[in-house]
C-alpha positions, 0 to 999 in steps of 0.5 A: 554576384547576384545571378538575377543582375549579372551585368551589375558589379557587386557594389552596384548590386549592393546599391540596388539592394539598398535603394530598394530596401533600407534606403527606401528609394533614397539614392544618397542613403543607398550610395552610402550604404553600398560603400561608394563613399562616406561623404554625404555630398559626394554620395548624392552626386554618385547616386544621381550618376548611378541612377542614370546608368541603363543597367542599374535603372533596368535592374531597379525597374525589373525588381520593382516590376517583379515585386508588384507582380508577386503582390497581385493575386492572379485570377486563379488565386482569387477564384480559389480563395473565393471558392474556399470561402463559399464552401467553408461551412464555418463562415457566416452565410452572408459572407459565403453568399457574397463570395459566390456573388463575387465569383459569379461577377469575376466569371461574367455569370452574374449578368442577365442577358435578354435577347429580343428581335424587333423593336420594343417600347419603353413600357414593354421593357419596363413591364418585362423587367418588373415581371422578372423581378417578381 
């Protein structure tokens, strides 16, 4: 029996494996593949019943959640990859610059913050923005 889902019987574990694997979410196919029955009609009924059981549903949800979490890169992984691209001298300069820009965006370093006390007119703000851009 699989230690990840110790509350499942061996047959239930095979059902979950098939449901998330080769049956691709088709309960009828999963019940047939797990060996519950060879009759398609009764496999459909059995699958519906199995998928309403809390421990089977939670095993399916846990495995789905784990697969999703494993497929998404963490912030640290993204930073590591972007840093490697930015440092690689064999990569085109434009790609390296985009990697640096993305790193800055992820870390919040790309924003320019202006602090001013008091009130400004629209003309003053536009004039100041033109000066920074020049």
